[in-house]
N, C-alpha and C positions, 0 to 999 in steps of 0.2 A: 553444171547445173545454172539454169537461166534464172531461177527465181532466188531472192536474196531476202532475207529477213528485214522487214522495213525498220528504219530508225527515224527519230526525230517527229514521229507522228502524234505524240501524245502532249501537246503544249498544256501545261498546267493552268487552270483559270480558277477563279473563286468558285463560280457557278458549277464548274465540272468536278471540284474537289469534294463536295459533299452537297448533295440534293436531299433535303429532309422533307418528310410528310408526316403529318399527324395521324396515326392509325388508331381508329376507334375499336375498342374492344367491346363495346356493348354500352348500354346505360349505365353510368356510374364508374366506367373503367378508366383508369389514368391512361391518357394518350401517351403514345411512346413515339421517340423520334427515329426515323429510319434513315440511316446514312448508306451511301453506296460502298460496296466492299472495296477493300484497299486496291485490289486489281484493277479497279475502273476509276481511280481517283485521277490520274493523269490524262483525262480526255477532254478535248477542248468541246464544249457543250454548244451545238448548234440548234438542237431541238431538245426540250425539256424531258421528252420521253427517251428514256435510256434505249429502248429497243430500236429507236429511230437514229441513234447515234452511230458513226462510223467506228469500225473495229481497227486500231492500229495495227493488230497482229496479223491481219488478213489484208492490209491495204494493196498488196502487191499479188495477190493469190491469183489473178489472171495470168501470171508468169509462172506459175508453180507447175511441177509435174503431176501426174495422177497420183503418185505416191505421197509426194508433198502435199497435196490436197486432202488427201486421207488423214495425213498426220495433223495437218492444220485443224481440221474438222473435229477430229478425235480429242485434240487437246482442249478445244472449246467445250466439247460435250462433257470432259471430265470435270468442268467446273459446275456443271448442272446440280450434281448431287449435293455438293456442299453448300449451295444456294438454297436448295430446298431444305436442307438441316437447319439453316437459320430461322426457318419458320415452324420447327417441330412442336412447340407449344401451341401455336395457332391451329396446325393441323390436327392435333390431339383434341383440342376443343372443338373443331369440326366433327371429328368422329363421334365425340360424346353427344354432340347436338343431334347428329344423323340417328345415333342409337336410340336417343330419348324420343325423336320424332317417330321412328318406326314402331318403337315400343307403345306408342300413344295412338298408332293406327295413321299417323301422317305419312307423308311422301317428300322425297329428295328430288328437287329440280334442278337442273343446270340450264343456264341460258347464256348464249354466246353467239358470235358471228364468226363466219369464215372458219378457220383451222380451230379456234376455241370452240366454236359451237358443234364442230365435227367430232371434236374429241370428247365433249360431253355426252353426245348421242352414243359414241363408241363405247364409253365406260358403262353407260345405262343399258346399253343392248347385252353386254356380257354378263349382267348380275342374274337373269333368270338361270341360265344354263349352268353357271358356276355355282351359284348358291341355292338353287330352287326356289326362287323368290318370285312373287307375283310381279309381272312387268310394270305394273302400275307404281310398284315401290320407288323406283329411280327412273326419272324420264328426262330426256334432252330436249330443250327447246332451242331452235337454230333460227337465225334471222334469215328469211326467205324460203322458210318452210323445208319439205323433204327434198326439193329440187337443188337446195344449197348443199347437199350432201356430197354431190357428184359433180356439180358445177357452180362456179362462182357467180353469185347473185349481185351484180354490181350496185353498190350504193345501198344494199340492204342494212347495213350496220349503221347507216346515218338517219334512217327513218326511224324515229323513236315511237312513232304512233303505231308502228307495226309491233314493237315490244308489247306495249299495252294490251293490244288486241290477242297477241300470242299468249300472254300469261293468263287473260281471262279465258280464253279457249282451252288452255290446259285444266282450268279449274282449280287453280292454286287458291288456297283458302288458310284461314286460321288453323295452326297446328302443323302446317307443312314448312319446309326449310328450302330456300332458293339459293343456290350458288351462282352468282354472277361470274363468268369467265371473260377476262379482257387482257389480252398480253400486254397492250400499251397503257391500260389503265383508264383509257378514256372513251372507249367505244359508247356512243350514244344510245344504241340499242340496250346495252347491258344496263347502263345508268337508269333508264326509264323501267327496264324489267325489274330492278331491285326497288325502285320507287313503287311501282305498282304492287309488287308482292308485299311491301311494307303496309301500304295501304289497306290490303286485304288481311291483314293480321299474320302473315307468315314471318318466320325468322329469315334473315338473310346474311349472306356472307359475300365479299368479293375476292376473287382470286386474280391476282395480276402480276406481271413481270416487270412493271416499271411503277414507281410510287404514283397511286392515283391522285387526282386533283380532289380538293376538298367535297365538292358536290357528289362525287362518287363515293368517297368516304361516308359523307353524311347518311347515304341510303343503306349503309351495312351495318349490320350488327357485330361483324367480325371481318378484319382485314387480313388476308394471307398475301403477303408482297413478297414475291421470290424474284429478286433482282438478278437476272441471269447476265446482264450486260449487253453490250452490242453484239449483234449477230454476225456471223461469218459473211454472209451477203446482207449488206445493211437493210434493215427492216424486214427481213425474212423470218418473221416470228413463228414460221412451221419449224423452225431449227431449235434453237436453245430453248426458246419460250415455250414451244410446242412439247418439246421433251419434259421439261419441268412441270408444265400443266398436266401431262398424263401421269407423271410420278405422284402429283399430289392428289388428283382424282382417285388413282388406283389405290392409294393409302386410305382415303377417307371412306371409300365404299368397301374395302376389304377389312379395314378395321372395325367399321360398324357391323358387318356380317359375322365377322369372328366374335364379337361381342355379343351377338345374338345367339351365339352357339351353333353357327352353321359350318363349323369345322370340328374335328376331334383331334387335338394336337394341331398339326398342320395338314391333317387329311381331310379331302372335300367331301364330308358325308352326305351333303345335300345336293351334290352333283346331279344332273338330269341326264340320264344316259340316252341322248338322242341320236347317237351315231355308234358306229363299230368301236372307234377309239375310246369313248365315254362308258360304253358298255364293259370293255376290257377293263378299264380303269375301275368302274364300281366292283367288278369281281375280284381284282387284286387287291382293292382296299378290304373287303369283306374277309379275303384269306389272311392278309397280314394282320389284321386286328384279332381275327377270331382263331387263327392257327388251324383252319380247315382247309379241306380240299377245294379245288375248283368246283367240282361237281357239287358239294354241298353249299358253296357260296351261291351258284347258280340257283340252287333249289330255294335257298332262303330269299334270294332276290326276287324270285318268281312268286313266293309267297307274301312278299313285301310291296308288291306292285312296283318293283323296280327301285324302292327307296333304299338307299345304303344306310342310312341311320336305323331304319327299322330293322333291316336285315342283320345288322350287327346286335341289336339288343335283343332280338329273338333268339339268335345263334348263342349268344354269351349267357343270357338267363334262361335259355330252353323254355321259352314262353311263345304264346301264339301272337299273331299280328295285333289283335284288339288290346291285348294285355300291355304289348309294347306301346301302342299309340297313347294308352292312358298314361303310363309312367313318363313317357317324353312329355306329354302335354302338362304334367303337373311339375315337371323340371324345365320348363320353358324351352324345351327342344335340346337342352344341353346333355349329351352323352354321359359326360364325366359325372353328372349328378345322377345317373341311373346305374351305369355299369361300373362297379368297383374297380379300382387300379386305374394308372395311367394308360395311355396308348403305348403300344410296343415302341421300344427304342429304335433309333435309326442305326441301322447296322451297314 
């Protein structure tokens, strides 16, 4: 084997032992100190951004075999979920804010550059088909615009004036919630997007994978800082930081949609059946919940204009579409408050 595990790459320094940041949790909230996880204490700090530091465990990865590369990357990826878990209370707060925003008719915006911006757009784009939500409910704002989704827009993240214009163009206003996404915690585009959203009366949060500086924290009502440590390839935040970002965004939107009654148990009852796979899923959900045949499920879905939620209520209560709509409207869309009993157990 040509590759060997590196040794002596992690000289301890006072600056590397613990980089702390004051994390604001909103007006009147006690600031909390964020220290690096134990795993990353023995790093010689060259750049204060954790995501820009070298990873001693992958210092000789260019000598590794293909299988060793897989093992090294896999070992680093396994650290991500634990890093996300350290921010569980902050993420839960973001879910509650998103839910409250939606219930009041507001919208959730993500703002980011590069990989962070693309992940925001990706999460936003999946909400309508998964939960039957209006596309306007969750929107992604990315530095450089739509062109940046498929091609790097050099320097876009460093042009703060673009963030101000993009936030204004999106129509962010009082009652909305904007989450800035910056893996390094320092992206100028994200800072200005947060500042502008604040000026417009929106609630704000920063999601970062390295402790942000004071000026970034000052623009956010909530800081979710998932310290994922140095990347396998130094500075490549599309890796661990990107994975952590996707986990957090998935959790925020999925949690908010569940709280809004868009699932029945863990069943996707507001799914939009826009293709053959989703039509099949819709039928299977109705069959499983109602204990009916595929033919009956198809008939109920046809009478419910494809709505799984309506079809279930119509079948279970033997009522027509209008009556089912009325009951669900009075129950804020929650099937549990309309249909007696829990969803069927998992077998």
